Structure formats: structure tokens, C-alpha cells
C-alpha positions in Angstrom: 0.0 0.0 0.0 3.1 2.3 0.2 4.5 3.2 -3.2 8.2 2.8 -3.6 8.2 6.2 -5.3 6.8 7.9 -2.2 9.3 9.9 -0.1 8.5 9.0 3.5 10.7 10.0 6.5 11.7 7.3 9.0 10.4 9.6 11.6 6.8 9.4 10.3 4.3 7.3 12.2 1.9 5.4 9.9 -1.1 3.4 11.1 -2.4 0.1 9.9 -3.5 -0.2 6.2 -2.4 3.3 5.3 -2.0 3.9 1.5 0.6 6.4 0.2 0.8 6.8 -3.6 3.8 7.8 -5.7 5.5 11.1 -5.5 4.0 12.1 -2.1 6.3 13.5 0.6 5.7 12.7 4.2 8.1 14.5 6.6 9.2 13.3 10.1 7.0 13.9 13.1 3.9 13.2 10.9 1.2 10.8 12.2 -1.3 9.2 9.8 -4.1 7.1 11.2 -5.2 3.7 10.1 -7.0 3.2 6.8 -6.1 6.7 5.5 -5.4 7.2 1.8 -2.8 9.7 0.7 -2.9 10.2 -3.1 0.0 11.1 -5.3 1.8 14.5 -5.1 0.7 15.3 -1.6 3.1 17.2 0.8 2.7 16.7 4.5 5.0 18.7 6.7 6.4 18.0 10.2 3.9 18.5 13.0 0.8 17.2 11.1 -1.5 14.6 12.6 -4.2 13.0 10.4 -6.8 10.7 11.9 -8.2 7.4 10.7 -10.2 6.8 7.5 -9.2 10.1 5.9 -8.5 10.7 2.2 -6.1 13.4 0.9 -6.2 14.1 -2.9 -3.3 15.2 -5.1 -1.7 18.6 -4.8 -2.7 19.0 -1.1 -0.2 20.7 1.2 -0.6 20.1 4.9 1.3 21.6 7.8 3.3 24.2 6.0 4.6 27.2 8.1 2.0 29.9 8.5 1.8 33.1 6.3 2.1 35.3 9.4 4.9 37.7 9.8 4.7 37.3 13.6 5.7 33.6 13.3 9.2 33.0 14.5 9.5 29.2 14.1 7.6 28.1 17.2 6.8 24.4 17.4 3.2 24.3 16.2 0.9 21.7 14.7 -1.9 20.8 12.3 -4.4 18.2 13.7 -7.0 16.6 11.5 -9.8 14.3 12.8 -11.2 11.1 11.5 -13.0 10.4 8.2 -12.2 13.8 6.8 -11.8 14.2 3.0 -9.3 16.8 1.7 -9.6 17.4 -2.0 -7.1 18.6 -4.7 -4.8 21.4 -3.9 -6.1 22.2 -0.4 -3.6 24.0 1.9 -3.7 23.9 5.7 -1.1 25.8 7.6 0.3 25.2 11.1 -0.7 27.4 14.1 1.2 30.2 15.7 1.8 30.9 19.4 -1.8 32.2 19.6 -3.4 28.7 19.5 -0.3 26.7 18.8 -2.3 24.6 16.4 -4.7 24.5 13.5 -7.5 21.9 13.8 -9.9 20.2 11.5 -12.6 18.0 13.1 -14.1 14.6 12.1 -16.2 13.9 9.0 -15.3 17.2 7.2 -15.1 17.8 3.5 -12.7 20.4 2.2 -13.2 20.8 -1.5 -10.6 21.8 -4.1 -8.4 24.8 -3.5 -9.7 25.5 0.0 -7.2 27.4 2.2 -7.2 27.1 6.0 -4.8 29.5 7.6 -2.9 29.4 10.9 -4.8 28.9 14.1 -8.2 28.2 12.5 -10.5 25.8 14.5 -12.8 23.8 12.3 -15.5 21.6 14.0 -17.0 18.3 13.0 -19.1 17.7 9.9 -18.1 21.0 8.3 -18.2 21.5 4.5 -15.9 24.1 2.9 -16.6 24.3 -0.8 -14.1 25.0 -3.5 -12.0 28.2 -3.3 -13.1 29.1 0.2 -10.4 30.9 2.0 -10.2 31.1 5.9 -7.9 33.8 7.2 -6.0 33.2 10.5 -7.7 32.5 13.8 -11.2 31.7 12.2 -13.6 29.4 14.1 -16.1 27.3 12.1 -18.5 25.4 14.4 -20.0 21.9 13.7 -22.2 21.3 10.7 -21.5 24.7 9.1 -21.5 24.9 5.4 -19.6 27.5 3.4 -20.3 27.6 -0.3 -17.7 28.2 -2.9 -15.5 31.3 -2.9 -16.3 32.4 0.6 -13.6 34.6 2.1 -13.4 35.3 5.8 -11.6 38.0 7.7 -9.3 37.1 10.6 -10.8 36.1 14.0 -14.4 35.8 12.8 -16.6 33.0 14.1 -19.2 31.0 12.2 -21.9 29.3 14.2 -23.0 25.7 14.1 -25.6 24.6 11.5 -25.1 27.9 9.6 -25.0 28.2 5.8 -23.1 30.9 3.9 -23.9 31.6 0.3 -21.2 31.4 -2.3 -18.8 34.3 -3.0 -19.6 35.9 0.3 -17.2 38.1 2.3 -17.5 37.4 6.1 -16.3 40.3 8.1 -18.4 39.8 11.3 -19.6 36.7 13.2 -22.4 34.5 11.8 -24.7 33.3 14.5 -25.7 29.6 14.6 -28.6 28.1 12.6 -28.9 30.8 10.0 -28.4 31.4 6.3 -26.3 34.4 5.3 -26.0 35.9 1.9 -25.5 39.1 -0.2 -23.0 42.0 0.1 -22.6 43.2 2.8 -23.3 39.8 4.3 -26.5 39.6 6.2 -29.2 37.4 7.7 -31.1 35.6 5.0 -33.4 33.4 7.2 -33.0 30.3 9.4 -31.3 27.2 7.9 -34.6 25.3 8.3 -34.0 22.8 5.6 -30.6 21.9 6.9 -31.8 21.6 10.4 -34.7 19.2 9.4 -32.4 17.2 7.3 -30.2 16.6 10.4 -33.2 15.4 12.4 -34.2 18.5 14.4 -37.9 18.5 15.3 -40.3 21.1 13.8 -40.8 22.6 17.3 -37.1 23.3 17.6 -36.8 24.9 14.2 -39.9 27.1 14.9 -38.3 28.2 18.2 -35.2 29.3 16.4 -37.2 31.0 13.7 -39.1 32.9 16.5 -35.8 34.0 18.1 -34.3 35.3 14.9 -37.5 37.0 13.9 -37.3 39.0 17.1 -33.6 39.7 16.5 -33.5 40.6 12.8 -37.1 41.4 11.7 -39.2 42.9 14.4 -36.7 45.2 16.1 -34.6 48.1 14.8 -31.2 46.9 16.1 -29.5 44.0 17.8 -29.7 45.5 21.3 -33.5 45.8 21.1 -33.7 42.4 19.6 -31.8 40.9 22.4 -34.0 42.5 24.9 -37.1 41.2 23.2 -35.7 37.7 23.1 -35.0 37.8 26.8 -38.5 39.1 27.6 -40.5 36.9 25.2 -38.7 33.7 24.6 -38.8 31.0 27.3 -35.5 29.4 28.5 -34.2 26.8 26.2 -31.0 25.3 24.9 -31.4 27.1 21.6 -32.1 30.4 23.3 -29.0 30.0 25.5 -26.8 29.0 22.6 -27.8 31.9 20.5 -27.5 34.5 23.2 -24.2 33.2 24.4 -22.8 33.3 20.8 -23.9 36.9 20.4 -22.5 37.9 23.8 -19.1 36.6 22.8 -19.0 38.1 19.3 -16.2 40.5 19.8 -16.5 41.7 16.2 -20.3 41.9 16.4 -22.7 39.8 14.3 -23.9 40.2 10.8 -26.9 42.5 10.3 -30.3 41.7 8.7 -30.8 42.2 5.0 -32.2 45.5 4.0 
């Protein structure tokens, strides 16, 4: 399963049934989990860990040093979970001393030419479509989907189960459970279809719709919307998750569409 034409350091740690095709380069201090496939012409630099059952397609470069002028060679890593697919020409850079690592979760799909910069934290079951670019320190929570050519500013946070339309520019945090679109990026409704596909009950989806209606539709600004949510909506996990996300949004959240 290991091609004789692959360049594999003796310091690499390969799990059972790993396949590495011709002309791929695996540096020392790289760990690749069992049943993972590394196609040809992949470069994996030192400090990279890949979980089990992953697949990395030709041209991908994992674990290169970050494109950050503050980086001075500190010992940082890239950590990729299980069953994640990394398509052609994806680049994932090591962390800096901010987070010390760049992380990709389980069951993710990174399509062609995606770039994940230093210190990004990508959750589980995330889809990043082709040509999406994440600047440094970006957080993408579980089950978020970013369509093609989405570009993010540094330090933004994208909430769980959110959906961002293609060719969007993300300059502020995107709360969980919503769709975001247009320029400037704004609230485009609740991601109701995605939530129901993932097994959420109608009552839960309706509760989220009611929360965001108060926040984005029935009130003039976010502050008034938050007051209305606290007054009108009963305590619930969804209410707590949304309010906590907004309270921790240092850059602020996207606005409603005009």
C-alpha cells in the first residue's frame, strides 16, 4: 500500500493499512491514522497529525509554516480528525503561538483549492466548498457549510448549522442556525431545511425562527432584539446557545438584510 516512489521519512508514524501513492512526501513527526489514503503529489510537513479513515487528494499541502509575519518558528501543529476528506490542492497551515495549532474535526469535507490559515479551528461535519479561504484565527463550528469562494476576515466565528452563500465576504460573526448571503453579508433566514435534514424537530426549528424574527425582523437593532428575546422567549438550549454566541461576538454579528 506504500509506493516505492513515495518519499517517507523514517520519523513518520503510519497506522495500519495506510496507503501512500507515488511522489507524495511525508516528513518526520507526521502521524497518519489507520485506513487513511494519501494520493500522489501530496506534501505533508512535520507536525501534522491525520486521523483514521481520511483521504487526501493530489496537490494538497498540509502543515506548511503559516503566512504570518509574527511567526518565528515556534513548534506548532496541524491536527485533522477522522473520516475527513481533503480534495485537490487544499492548503492547511500550522498554528502560531496564539493557539499553537490549526485543527480540522471529524467527517469534514474540504473541496478543491480551500485554504485554511494558521490557528483556525474547524469543528466536525463541516463543509468548505471550492476556493473558500479562511484567514487566520477563524472558528467554524459543527455542521456549518460554506459555499464556494467564501472569504473570511481574521478572527471571525461562524456558528454551528449555519449556511453561507457562495462568493460571500465574512467580516463579522455569523450566528448559529442561520443562512447568510449578499454583500454586505446579512441574515437571510433560518437554515430550516438543513436543520430538518439533520433530524431536528419542527418545534425546535420554529423556536429558532421565532428567536431570529425578534432579533432581525421585528426590532430596529440588535440590542433591542436581544431585549425582546430575553423578555418573550422561554428558557431553552437554543435560546441559550444563540444568546451566548452573540454575547461573545467581539467583532459583532452580521446584520439583517435590508
